[in-house]
Backbone as a chain_set.jsonl record, in Angstrom:
{"seq": "MQTGTGVRGLLSISSHRACKTLASSALVESPDATWGVSRIISALSEDCLDAQMVARACVALSSLADVSAANQTKILDRGGIEQLAAAMRTHEREEAVQLWALVALQNILHQNARSKSEIAAQNGIELVVNAMDLHKESSSVHLAACQVGMSRVASRIASATLHQPHWGAKK", "coords": {"N": [[-6.995, 18.829, -4.27], [-10.11, 17.762, -4.178], [-13.082, 19.988, -3.479], [-15.551, 19.485, -1.024], [-15.4, 16.807, -0.441], [-15.968, 15.896, 2.267], [-15.755, 14.337, 5.573], [-15.701, 11.479, 5.183], [-14.757, 11.23, 2.456], [-12.043, 12.334, 3.118], [-10.982, 10.426, 5.175], [-11.012, 8.514, 3.337], [-9.01, 9.24, 1.794], [-6.741, 9.467, 3.277], [-6.33, 6.668, 4.252], [-5.719, 5.473, 1.951], [-3.24, 6.823, 1.536], [-2.099, 5.911, 3.699], [-1.748, 3.46, 3.137], [-0.303, 3.55, 0.783], [2.328, 4.664, 1.837], [2.874, 2.642, 3.444], [3.358, 0.767, 1.263], [5.688, 1.639, 0.044], [7.586, 1.746, 2.206], [7.665, -0.591, 3.828], [9.36, -2.777, 3.367], [12.125, -1.96, 4.134], [14.543, -2.999, 5.8], [14.805, -3.589, 9.272], [16.561, -3.526, 12.285], [14.718, -3.801, 14.34], [11.628, -4.915, 14.028], [9.347, -4.41, 14.721], [8.07, -2.042, 14.441], [7.631, -2.12, 11.691], [6.011, -3.901, 11.23], [3.819, -3.276, 12.634], [2.919, -1.218, 11.161], [2.4, -2.146, 8.794], [0.139, -3.921, 9.429], [-1.713, -2.076, 10.657], [-2.208, -0.575, 8.557], [-3.359, -2.724, 6.889], [-5.801, -3.148, 8.482], [-6.926, -0.846, 8.197], [-9.176, -1.052, 6.145], [-7.989, -0.907, 3.675], [-8.625, -0.439, 0.191], [-7.516, -0.528, -1.923], [-6.399, -2.699, -4.19], [-3.736, -3.256, -5.102], [-1.939, -1.964, -3.379], [-2.703, -3.471, -1.18], [-1.954, -6.123, -1.815], [0.759, -5.403, -1.944], [1.376, -4.826, 0.916], [0.963, -7.565, 1.942], [3.011, -8.748, 0.799], [5.22, -7.278, 2.044], [4.606, -8.195, 4.616], [4.83, -11.009, 4.563], [7.748, -11.007, 4.027], [8.655, -10.118, 6.071], [7.906, -11.944, 7.883], [9.219, -14.149, 7.021], [11.807, -13.598, 7.966], [12.425, -14.184, 10.408], [11.433, -16.13, 13.803], [10.691, -14.456, 15.935], [9.517, -12.485, 14.222], [7.583, -13.569, 13.194], [5.648, -14.081, 15.759], [5.392, -11.29, 16.412], [3.765, -10.641, 14.304], [1.48, -12.176, 14.626], [0.743, -11.301, 17.544], [-0.148, -8.644, 16.86], [-2.522, -9.373, 15.42], [-2.04, -10.166, 12.81], [-2.753, -12.357, 11.198], [-5.709, -12.225, 11.196], [-5.849, -9.981, 9.567], [-4.816, -10.492, 7.233], [-6.605, -12.659, 6.523], [-8.692, -11.13, 6.25], [-8.206, -9.486, 4.339], [-7.905, -11.249, 2.054], [-10.456, -11.816, 1.793], [-12.011, -9.707, 1.257], [-10.706, -8.816, -1.168], [-10.919, -11.124, -3.052], [-11.125, -11.682, -5.505], [-8.743, -10.851, -6.52], [-5.62, -11.521, -8.118], [-2.991, -11.175, -7.36], [-3.352, -10.387, -4.668], [-4.398, -12.692, -3.241], [-2.382, -14.532, -4.022], [0.073, -13.497, -2.801], [-0.863, -13.124, -0.081], [-1.521, -15.663, 0.626], [1.576, -16.518, 0.422], [2.279, -15.31, 2.862], [1.104, -16.319, 4.754], [2.006, -18.77, 4.794], [4.637, -18.34, 5.272], [4.229, -17.721, 7.737], [3.305, -19.422, 9.083], [5.527, -21.273, 9.196], [7.164, -23.252, 11.436], [5.778, -22.425, 13.406], [3.595, -22.989, 15.987], [1.488, -21.578, 17.369], [0.44, -20.101, 15.295], [-1.003, -21.888, 13.597], [-3.272, -22.589, 15.054], [-4.397, -20.17, 14.927], [-4.927, -19.71, 12.052], [-6.654, -21.616, 11.73], [-8.912, -20.4, 13.056], [-9.386, -18.334, 11.662], [-10.661, -19.759, 9.488], [-8.823, -20.846, 7.752], [-8.263, -22.972, 5.742], [-10.848, -23.072, 4.027], [-10.412, -20.328, 3.112], [-8.103, -20.87, 1.545], [-8.958, -22.95, -0.094], [-10.63, -21.545, -1.697], [-9.289, -19.484, -2.808], [-7.967, -20.991, -4.838], [-9.942, -22.168, -5.906], [-11.045, -19.619, -7.225], [-9.2, -18.895, -8.805], [-8.314, -20.65, -10.91], [-6.688, -21.06, -13.195], [-4.399, -19.764, -12.305], [-1.325, -21.095, -11.747], [0.637, -20.079, -9.89], [-0.83, -19.219, -7.802], [-1.82, -21.456, -6.911], [0.329, -22.904, -6.205], [1.283, -21.76, -4.053], [-1.061, -22.053, -2.121], [-0.777, -24.759, -2.284], [1.545, -24.786, -0.735], [1.005, -23.441, 1.958], [-0.727, -25.796, 2.662], [1.237, -27.867, 2.896], [2.825, -26.942, 4.752], [0.997, -26.957, 6.985], [0.662, -29.581, 7.294], [3.233, -30.861, 7.193], [3.886, -29.83, 9.69], [2.34, -31.472, 11.432], [3.168, -33.967, 11.019], [5.674, -34.093, 12.027], [5.205, -33.399, 14.415], [3.538, -35.574, 15.111], [5.878, -37.485, 14.841], [7.685, -36.925, 16.504], [6.463, -37.982, 18.846], [6.169, -40.342, 18.648], [7.361, -43.804, 18.928], [10.425, -44.649, 17.676], [11.303, -46.522, 14.394], [12.075, -49.614, 14.826], [12.656, -49.39, 17.512], [12.986, -50.702, 20.771], [10.246, -51.494, 22.703]], "CA": [[-7.877, 18.396, -3.229], [-11.45, 18.375, -4.324], [-13.991, 20.536, -2.423], [-16.789, 19.075, -0.666], [-15.223, 15.46, -0.027], [-16.252, 15.527, 3.422], [-14.991, 13.535, 6.376], [-15.614, 10.328, 4.563], [-13.249, 11.265, 1.506], [-10.737, 12.568, 3.832], [-10.379, 9.197, 5.645], [-10.502, 7.519, 2.29], [-7.538, 9.731, 1.207], [-5.962, 8.763, 4.555], [-6.259, 5.323, 4.107], [-4.909, 5.305, 0.87], [-2.15, 7.466, 1.833], [-1.217, 4.961, 4.657], [-1.301, 1.788, 2.154], [0.866, 3.966, -0.185], [3.296, 4.769, 2.514], [3.148, 0.997, 3.654], [3.923, -0.317, 0.335], [7.008, 2.082, -0.196], [8.491, 1.601, 3.111], [7.639, -1.724, 4.64], [10.219, -3.592, 3.094], [13.169, -1.713, 4.556], [14.929, -3.999, 6.844], [15.351, -2.782, 10.39], [16.986, -4.406, 13.413], [13.461, -3.949, 15.32], [10.752, -5.152, 12.862], [8.014, -4.221, 15.394], [7.458, -0.516, 13.481], [7.05, -2.206, 10.281], [5.002, -5.054, 11.167], [2.669, -2.449, 13.321], [2.557, -0.209, 10.17], [1.686, -3.025, 7.736], [-1.149, -4.611, 9.952], [-2.388, -0.991, 10.586], [-2.854, -0.152, 6.971], [-4.487, -3.689, 6.23], [-7.146, -3.091, 9.149], [-7.793, 0.25, 7.864], [-9.888, -1.207, 5.117], [-7.336, -0.429, 2.402], [-9.602, -0.884, -0.902], [-6.641, -0.53, -3.289], [-5.731, -4.011, -4.076], [-2.401, -3.249, -5.6], [-1.512, -1.565, -2.169], [-2.775, -4.49, -0.236], [-1.006, -7.022, -2.215], [2.151, -5.057, -1.467], [1.582, -5.147, 2.143], [1.105, -9.005, 2.15], [4.403, -8.985, 0.376], [6.064, -6.946, 2.965], [4.3, -9.021, 5.76], [5.629, -12.18, 3.849], [9.215, -10.743, 4.027], [8.949, -10.0, 7.577], [7.513, -13.427, 8.716], [10.275, -15.015, 6.594], [13.18, -13.379, 8.452], [12.441, -14.89, 11.944], [10.347, -16.601, 14.379], [10.127, -13.632, 16.568], [8.833, -11.274, 13.504], [5.976, -14.175, 13.21], [5.294, -13.66, 16.784], [4.909, -9.984, 16.334], [2.623, -10.504, 13.49], [0.408, -12.792, 15.432], [0.347, -10.589, 18.483], [-0.831, -7.687, 16.362], [-3.607, -9.687, 14.512], [-1.692, -10.156, 11.472], [-3.828, -13.595, 10.745], [-6.964, -11.805, 10.734], [-5.876, -9.076, 8.839], [-4.68, -11.321, 5.967], [-7.957, -13.351, 6.068], [-9.861, -10.058, 5.751], [-7.719, -8.96, 2.649], [-8.372, -12.269, 0.937], [-12.21, -12.241, 1.62], [-12.507, -8.322, 0.571], [-10.091, -9.078, -2.452], [-10.89, -12.552, -3.519], [-10.862, -12.072, -7.148], [-7.66, -10.284, -6.974], [-4.838, -12.938, -7.667], [-1.762, -10.56, -6.365], [-3.604, -10.544, -3.306], [-4.843, -14.155, -2.985], [-0.892, -14.995, -3.878], [0.795, -12.514, -1.519], [-1.409, -13.495, 1.295], [-1.222, -17.14, 0.7], [2.71, -16.697, 0.771], [2.489, -14.452, 4.047], [0.222, -17.406, 5.604], [2.912, -19.924, 4.766], [5.761, -17.833, 5.932], [3.865, -17.357, 9.379], [3.054, -21.036, 9.632], [6.844, -22.106, 9.636], [7.75, -23.582, 12.644], [5.032, -21.576, 14.633], [2.332, -23.71, 16.234], [0.412, -20.811, 17.582], [-0.219, -19.567, 14.141], [-1.836, -22.905, 12.893], [-4.825, -22.435, 15.588], [-5.332, -18.955, 14.634], [-5.298, -19.745, 11.023], [-7.83, -22.378, 11.732], [-9.921, -20.006, 13.545], [-10.231, -17.648, 10.574], [-11.404, -20.586, 8.387], [-7.923, -20.747, 6.57], [-8.658, -23.854, 4.878], [-11.602, -22.316, 3.332], [-9.729, -19.448, 2.127], [-7.106, -21.655, 0.461], [-9.551, -23.608, -1.381], [-11.737, -20.564, -2.26], [-8.266, -19.097, -3.545], [-7.777, -21.859, -5.671], [-10.869, -22.082, -6.982], [-11.384, -18.703, -8.08], [-7.878, -18.512, -9.544], [-8.077, -21.79, -11.503], [-5.793, -20.744, -14.146], [-2.806, -19.291, -11.808], [-0.295, -22.077, -11.078], [1.231, -19.503, -8.769], [-1.749, -19.188, -6.467], [-2.03, -22.949, -6.597], [1.471, -23.535, -5.568], [1.238, -20.959, -2.672], [-1.913, -22.766, -1.473], [-0.375, -26.174, -1.672], [2.701, -24.936, 0.138], [0.351, -23.34, 2.956], [-1.284, -26.892, 3.058], [1.895, -28.74, 3.334], [3.18, -26.582, 6.151], [0.062, -27.602, 7.863], [0.649, -31.341, 7.003], [4.345, -31.177, 7.733], [3.989, -29.647, 11.218], [1.514, -32.615, 12.255], [3.883, -35.175, 11.024], [6.902, -33.506, 12.756], [4.629, -33.613, 15.88], [3.323, -37.028, 15.606], [6.968, -38.182, 14.963], [8.031, -36.624, 17.936], [5.781, -38.88, 20.094], [5.791, -41.82, 18.334], [8.549, -44.724, 19.127], [11.035, -44.84, 16.233], [11.346, -47.745, 13.766], [13.065, -50.559, 15.394], [13.045, -48.829, 18.801], [12.496, -51.523, 21.748], [9.081, -51.376, 23.118]], "C": [[-9.353, 18.683, -3.561], [-12.23, 19.166, -3.047], [-15.221, 19.753, -2.303], [-16.676, 17.485, -0.345], [-15.515, 15.024, 1.02], [-15.479, 14.589, 4.472], [-14.758, 12.057, 5.747], [-14.425, 10.001, 3.47], [-11.993, 11.667, 2.154], [-10.205, 11.488, 4.376], [-10.282, 8.386, 4.421], [-8.99, 7.873, 1.771], [-6.785, 9.126, 2.173], [-5.59, 7.697, 4.344], [-5.328, 5.088, 2.977], [-3.618, 5.789, 0.986], [-1.197, 6.581, 2.72], [-0.769, 3.474, 4.054], [-0.256, 2.327, 1.215], [2.041, 4.036, 0.298], [3.712, 3.3, 2.911], [4.043, 0.31, 2.477], [5.274, 0.151, -0.024], [7.955, 1.775, 0.719], [8.757, 0.442, 3.853], [8.731, -2.48, 4.65], [11.824, -3.109, 3.829], [13.237, -2.409, 5.912], [15.282, -3.047, 8.146], [15.501, -4.079, 11.745], [15.555, -4.905, 14.446], [12.259, -3.929, 14.302], [9.233, -4.777, 13.385], [7.233, -2.877, 14.57], [6.889, -1.137, 12.65], [6.03, -3.134, 10.391], [3.654, -4.199, 11.822], [2.184, -1.573, 11.875], [1.678, -1.048, 9.1], [0.149, -3.546, 8.309], [-2.189, -3.421, 10.126], [-2.99, -0.49, 9.45], [-3.564, -1.3, 6.437], [-5.974, -3.557, 7.073], [-7.668, -1.633, 8.802], [-8.661, 0.171, 6.643], [-9.453, -0.658, 3.889], [-8.069, -1.125, 1.339], [-8.724, -0.856, -2.163], [-5.75, -1.995, -3.233], [-4.671, -4.176, -4.33], [-1.55, -2.977, -4.05], [-1.55, -2.658, -0.959], [-1.818, -5.697, -0.443], [0.677, -6.671, -2.001], [2.519, -5.208, -0.125], [1.541, -6.604, 2.626], [2.32, -9.337, 1.788], [5.451, -8.517, 1.486], [5.787, -7.495, 4.349], [4.993, -10.308, 5.626], [7.216, -12.281, 4.48], [9.374, -10.864, 5.467], [9.044, -11.256, 8.447], [8.735, -14.241, 8.367], [11.72, -14.835, 7.292], [13.507, -14.07, 9.745], [11.361, -15.019, 12.641], [9.765, -15.276, 15.107], [9.354, -12.405, 15.733], [7.417, -12.254, 13.531], [5.166, -13.948, 14.629], [4.536, -12.256, 16.981], [3.688, -9.761, 15.52], [1.264, -11.198, 14.169], [-0.193, -11.991, 16.723], [-0.572, -9.31, 18.252], [-1.953, -7.918, 15.343], [-3.176, -9.952, 13.231], [-2.6, -11.203, 10.27], [-4.991, -13.072, 10.225], [-7.013, -10.862, 9.814], [-5.636, -9.503, 7.302], [-5.761, -11.97, 5.407], [-8.947, -12.18, 5.577], [-9.314, -9.678, 4.288], [-7.829, -10.041, 1.901], [-9.525, -12.279, 0.898], [-12.362, -10.802, 0.9], [-11.755, -8.462, -0.993], [-10.107, -10.408, -2.984], [-10.757, -12.969, -5.025], [-9.415, -11.407, -7.538], [-6.242, -11.291, -7.089], [-3.534, -12.456, -7.001], [-2.088, -10.825, -5.036], [-3.456, -11.952, -2.846], [-3.127, -14.668, -2.766], [-0.167, -14.687, -2.869], [0.27, -13.071, 0.122], [-1.137, -14.911, 1.661], [0.552, -17.269, 1.104], [3.016, -16.321, 2.229], [1.998, -15.744, 4.973], [1.425, -18.485, 5.663], [4.154, -19.592, 5.467], [5.351, -18.006, 7.599], [3.569, -18.815, 9.829], [4.468, -21.786, 9.961], [7.265, -21.914, 10.638], [7.029, -22.702, 13.74], [3.771, -22.399, 14.879], [1.392, -22.953, 16.882], [-0.41, -20.517, 16.017], [-1.168, -20.564, 13.291], [-3.239, -22.839, 13.652], [-5.436, -20.965, 15.087], [-5.502, -18.831, 13.197], [-6.797, -20.604, 10.832], [-8.972, -21.613, 12.262], [-10.309, -18.86, 12.701], [-10.942, -18.338, 9.272], [-10.184, -20.487, 7.052], [-7.981, -21.785, 5.463], [-9.656, -23.543, 3.961], [-11.2, -21.131, 2.318], [-8.736, -19.802, 1.163], [-7.884, -22.191, -0.646], [-10.3, -22.515, -2.212], [-10.383, -19.669, -3.138], [-7.881, -19.805, -4.88], [-8.461, -21.972, -6.638], [-11.424, -21.241, -7.892], [-10.251, -18.247, -9.008], [-7.416, -19.974, -10.193], [-6.677, -21.851, -12.245], [-4.446, -20.337, -13.621], [-2.25, -20.405, -10.945], [0.297, -21.207, -9.755], [0.329, -19.564, -7.34], [-1.774, -20.742, -5.948], [-0.977, -23.504, -5.745], [1.589, -23.006, -4.335], [0.054, -21.54, -1.782], [-1.425, -23.963, -1.237], [0.639, -26.059, -0.681], [2.283, -24.46, 1.701], [-0.028, -24.648, 3.635], [-0.122, -27.794, 3.429], [2.633, -28.177, 4.349], [2.43, -26.992, 6.943], [0.294, -28.87, 8.065], [1.995, -31.619, 7.722], [4.501, -30.975, 9.265], [3.341, -31.067, 11.959], [2.4, -33.689, 11.967], [5.022, -35.182, 11.865], [6.241, -33.862, 14.169], [4.34, -34.917, 16.218], [4.58, -37.898, 15.505], [7.738, -38.23, 15.981], [7.701, -37.31, 19.181], [5.428, -40.162, 19.606], [7.354, -42.654, 18.519], [9.472, -44.676, 17.457], [11.327, -46.07, 15.848], [12.219, -48.575, 14.324], [13.258, -50.402, 16.968], [12.236, -50.206, 19.779], [11.369, -50.769, 22.594], [9.09, -51.442, 25.0]], "O": [[-9.821, 19.777, -3.247], [-11.981, 18.95, -1.862], [-15.87, 19.388, -3.283], [-17.696, 16.877, -0.021], [-15.459, 13.799, 1.136], [-14.453, 14.078, 4.023], [-13.647, 11.536, 5.841], [-13.574, 9.112, 3.447], [-10.92, 11.299, 1.674], [-8.993, 11.344, 4.218], [-9.422, 7.505, 4.44], [-8.089, 7.097, 1.451], [-6.117, 8.155, 1.818], [-4.374, 7.568, 4.199], [-4.242, 4.53, 3.135], [-2.759, 5.078, 0.466], [0.025, 6.481, 2.611], [0.132, 2.692, 4.355], [0.652, 1.573, 0.864], [2.974, 3.63, -0.394], [4.844, 2.881, 2.672], [5.036, -0.407, 2.6], [6.087, -0.698, -0.388], [9.098, 1.526, 0.336], [9.813, 0.305, 4.47], [9.177, -2.903, 5.717], [12.635, -4.015, 4.02], [12.405, -2.442, 6.819], [15.902, -1.987, 8.066], [14.833, -5.079, 12.011], [15.398, -5.957, 15.066], [11.975, -2.85, 13.782], [8.208, -4.821, 12.704], [6.056, -2.833, 14.209], [5.671, -0.985, 12.559], [5.135, -3.109, 9.547], [2.523, -4.528, 11.463], [0.983, -1.372, 11.693], [0.572, -0.728, 8.666], [-0.848, -3.52, 7.587], [-3.367, -3.611, 9.824], [-4.135, -0.04, 9.395], [-4.387, -1.067, 5.551], [-7.059, -3.785, 6.538], [-8.806, -1.31, 9.143], [-8.923, 1.227, 6.068], [-10.197, -0.059, 3.113], [-8.205, -2.344, 1.452], [-9.165, -1.126, -3.28], [-4.796, -2.297, -2.517], [-4.212, -5.245, -3.928], [-0.652, -3.731, -3.677], [-0.732, -2.745, -0.043], [-1.087, -6.182, 0.42], [1.587, -7.496, -1.922], [3.639, -5.605, 0.198], [2.08, -6.856, 3.704], [2.842, -10.258, 2.416], [6.397, -9.236, 1.807], [6.626, -7.31, 5.231], [5.72, -10.692, 6.541], [7.737, -13.187, 5.131], [10.166, -11.652, 5.984], [9.841, -11.559, 9.334], [9.275, -14.946, 9.22], [12.613, -15.68, 7.231], [14.629, -14.448, 10.083], [10.365, -14.332, 12.414], [8.58, -14.975, 14.963], [8.715, -11.526, 16.312], [6.327, -11.773, 13.841], [3.984, -13.619, 14.526], [3.441, -12.085, 17.516], [2.781, -8.983, 15.812], [0.159, -10.658, 14.148], [-1.403, -11.999, 16.953], [-1.449, -8.921, 19.024], [-2.342, -7.046, 14.566], [-4.085, -9.972, 12.402], [-2.949, -11.001, 9.107], [-5.368, -13.3, 9.076], [-8.052, -10.732, 9.165], [-6.174, -8.946, 6.345], [-6.002, -11.988, 4.2], [-9.799, -12.303, 4.697], [-10.019, -9.613, 3.281], [-7.863, -9.707, 0.717], [-9.968, -12.798, -0.127], [-12.935, -10.863, -0.189], [-12.447, -8.143, -1.96], [-9.017, -10.77, -3.427], [-10.447, -14.028, -5.571], [-8.996, -11.429, -8.695], [-5.855, -11.799, -6.037], [-2.982, -13.18, -6.172], [-1.307, -11.398, -4.277], [-2.509, -12.329, -2.157], [-2.668, -15.073, -1.699], [0.233, -15.528, -2.064], [0.936, -13.312, 1.129], [-0.648, -15.294, 2.724], [0.864, -18.044, 2.009], [3.913, -16.922, 2.82], [2.696, -16.04, 5.942], [1.673, -18.99, 6.758], [4.71, -20.421, 6.187], [6.131, -18.371, 8.478], [3.661, -19.164, 11.005], [4.568, -22.693, 10.788], [7.72, -20.84, 11.03], [7.586, -22.33, 14.773], [2.935, -22.474, 13.979], [0.324, -23.537, 17.067], [-1.599, -20.711, 15.767], [-1.961, -20.144, 12.448], [-4.274, -23.008, 13.006], [-6.625, -20.699, 14.909], [-6.21, -17.881, 12.864], [-7.731, -20.345, 10.074], [-10.081, -22.07, 11.987], [-11.415, -18.351, 12.88], [-11.552, -17.784, 8.358], [-10.396, -20.202, 5.873], [-7.749, -21.435, 4.306], [-9.277, -23.787, 2.815], [-11.525, -20.998, 1.138], [-8.529, -19.171, 0.127], [-7.639, -22.009, -1.839], [-10.521, -22.718, -3.406], [-10.718, -19.211, -4.231], [-7.524, -19.173, -5.874], [-8.143, -21.947, -7.827], [-12.034, -21.541, -8.917], [-10.385, -17.351, -9.841], [-6.275, -20.396, -10.002], [-5.742, -22.578, -11.909], [-3.439, -20.499, -14.31], [-2.562, -20.64, -9.778], [0.365, -21.767, -8.661], [0.691, -19.856, -6.2], [-1.749, -21.092, -4.768], [-1.15, -24.31, -4.829], [2.008, -23.747, -3.446], [0.277, -21.47, -0.574], [-1.526, -24.407, -0.093], [0.777, -26.937, 0.171], [2.95, -24.89, 2.642], [0.181, -24.82, 4.836], [-0.395, -28.585, 4.331], [3.229, -29.034, 5.001], [2.987, -27.544, 7.892], [0.082, -29.285, 9.204], [2.048, -32.409, 8.665], [5.11, -31.763, 9.988], [3.873, -31.596, 12.936], [2.389, -34.521, 12.874], [5.359, -36.228, 12.419], [6.831, -34.605, 14.953], [4.693, -35.45, 17.27], [4.504, -39.018, 16.011], [8.369, -39.205, 16.39], [8.332, -37.304, 20.238], [4.564, -40.911, 20.061], [8.394, -42.06, 18.234], [8.951, -44.679, 16.342], [11.631, -46.874, 16.73], [13.372, -48.147, 14.292], [13.941, -51.204, 17.605], [11.103, -50.606, 19.511], [11.536, -49.65, 23.08], [8.035, -51.344, 25.626]]}, "num_chains": 1, "name": "protein.A"}
């Protein structure tokens, strides 16, 4: 460790270690994902500036969101949408961060009505369009962005279908 790093240097090292720990341990499956979700979101909220670690955190969050609706709720309860949005803004030119944050958003959106309003509150459409605009050559980012959009559209269609009479139904 260098001498004279001061408090700011120590905090930076601490944040980096948190991100590194997160990246190596967050994907470990556990019957109770609360610990994993909390660690991931905590690391993202510590202003982790290492884009590779942030991308790994997004992968981990995406994986946890994909496992169950309960995990999606845990992610929402702990501010996961806000942290993903912040990561996308901080690392807007990093393709891996954009890709995996979009995949995480798509997995959180899956069958979760509350997530839609939280993503909207974070200007989610703007984030998706910005990712597509800045990564014009990345088919992966564009596919993930389209999947986020399709999740929102599909949920609106499903909601509208539930409230509309079926074709041929008597009025």
